[in-house]
C-alpha positions as CSV (number, residue, x, y, z in Angstrom):
1,M,0.0,0.0,0.0
2,S,2.8,2.5,-0.7
3,D,3.7,4.7,-3.5
4,E,6.3,7.4,-4.2
5,S,4.3,10.0,-2.2
6,T,4.8,8.1,1.0
7,E,5.9,10.2,4.0
8,R,7.8,8.2,6.6
9,T,9.9,8.7,9.7
10,G,9.6,4.9,10.5
11,A,6.7,2.5,10.3
12,P,3.6,4.6,9.6
13,D,0.8,4.7,12.2
14,V,-1.7,5.8,9.7
15,T,-2.5,5.3,6.0
16,I,-4.5,7.9,4.1
17,F,-6.0,7.1,0.7
18,H,-5.7,10.5,-0.8
19,N,-6.9,12.4,-3.9
20,P,-4.9,15.7,-4.1
21,S,-7.7,17.4,-6.1
22,C,-10.2,16.9,-3.2
23,S,-10.4,19.6,-0.6
24,N,-11.6,17.2,2.1
25,S,-8.6,14.9,1.3
26,R,-6.2,17.8,1.4
27,G,-7.7,18.9,4.7
28,A,-7.4,15.5,6.3
29,L,-3.8,15.2,5.2
30,G,-3.2,18.7,6.6
31,L,-4.6,17.6,10.0
32,L,-2.3,14.6,10.0
33,R,0.7,16.8,9.3
34,E,-0.4,19.4,11.9
35,R,-0.6,16.7,14.6
36,S,2.7,15.2,13.5
37,V,1.1,11.8,12.9
38,D,3.4,9.4,11.1
39,H,1.5,8.5,8.0
40,E,1.7,6.9,4.6
41,V,0.0,8.6,1.7
42,V,-1.5,6.5,-1.0
43,E,-2.7,8.5,-4.0
44,Y,-5.3,5.9,-4.9
45,L,-6.0,7.1,-8.4
46,M,-2.3,6.6,-9.3
47,T,-2.0,3.4,-7.2
48,P,-5.5,1.8,-7.1
49,P,-6.1,-0.5,-4.1
50,D,-6.3,-4.2,-5.0
51,R,-9.0,-6.6,-3.7
52,E,-7.1,-7.4,-0.5
53,T,-6.6,-3.7,0.3
54,L,-10.3,-2.9,-0.3
55,E,-11.3,-5.9,1.8
56,T,-9.1,-4.5,4.6
57,I,-10.6,-1.0,4.3
58,L,-14.2,-2.3,4.4
59,A,-13.5,-4.6,7.3
60,R,-12.2,-1.7,9.3
61,L,-14.6,1.0,8.1
62,L,-16.6,2.8,10.8
63,N,-18.9,4.2,8.1
64,P,-21.5,1.9,6.3
65,V,-19.8,0.1,3.4
66,T,-22.2,1.8,1.0
67,E,-20.6,5.1,1.8
68,L,-17.3,4.1,0.2
69,V,-18.9,4.6,-3.2
70,R,-19.3,8.1,-4.7
71,T,-22.9,7.5,-5.9
72,T,-23.4,11.2,-6.8
73,D,-20.2,11.4,-8.8
74,P,-20.8,12.4,-12.4
75,K,-19.0,9.3,-13.6
76,F,-21.3,7.1,-11.5
77,V,-24.3,8.8,-13.0
78,A,-22.9,8.8,-16.5
79,L,-22.3,5.0,-16.3
80,G,-26.0,4.6,-15.4
81,L,-25.3,2.7,-12.2
82,D,-27.9,2.0,-9.6
83,P,-26.7,2.9,-6.0
84,S,-28.8,0.0,-4.6
85,A,-26.7,-2.4,-6.6
86,Y,-23.7,-1.7,-4.3
87,A,-24.9,-2.7,-0.8
88,T,-22.5,-5.5,0.1
89,P,-18.8,-5.5,0.6
90,N,-18.3,-7.7,-2.5
91,E,-20.4,-5.4,-4.7
92,V,-18.5,-2.4,-3.5
93,I,-15.1,-4.0,-4.1
94,D,-16.0,-5.2,-7.6
95,L,-17.1,-1.7,-8.5
96,L,-14.1,0.0,-7.1
97,L,-11.7,-2.5,-8.7
98,E,-13.2,-1.5,-12.1
99,H,-13.7,2.2,-11.3
100,P,-11.3,3.3,-8.5
101,E,-12.2,6.9,-9.1
102,L,-15.6,6.2,-7.6
103,M,-14.0,5.5,-4.1
104,Q,-15.0,8.1,-1.5
105,R,-12.1,10.1,-0.2
106,P,-10.2,10.4,1.9
107,V,-10.1,7.1,3.7
108,V,-7.9,7.2,6.8
109,M,-6.8,3.9,8.5
110,K,-5.1,3.3,11.8
111,G,-4.9,-0.1,13.4
112,D,-8.2,-1.9,13.1
113,R,-10.2,1.3,12.3
114,A,-10.9,3.2,9.1
115,V,-13.0,6.3,8.4
116,I,-14.1,8.3,5.5
117,A,-12.8,11.7,6.6
118,R,-15.7,13.8,5.3
119,P,-15.5,16.3,6.8
120,S,-11.7,16.4,7.3
121,D,-11.9,16.5,11.1
122,R,-13.3,12.9,11.1
123,V,-9.7,11.9,11.1
124,S,-10.0,12.2,14.9
125,D,-12.3,9.2,14.9
126,V,-9.4,6.9,14.1
127,L,-6.7,8.8,15.9
128,G,-8.3,8.2,19.3
């Protein structure tokens, strides 16, 4: 789960699945930096998560699994997809493997917890 934008001072405590064009994602990353939290940045559009990574995210997610899909995204709408078709972890994973750009962001993971940090201050939900 790493890429060239990883920031490390040792083993990271936190992983953030980040989209630099998203203000919520930039805000969450800024909060991690402000709090000096050791973190790994995964720009998921450049390095899409594989099935195992998505399974891990969904297993740890504090939000309902359906919230991991950007159902109001113009691409979701343009594809003619039905939000009710993505209610189970496997349905969400299959969709995001095919269309990683439809993953809600940012996702912040620490230990056995993950959260969609919308708004950005939801990062606190996993930092403890």
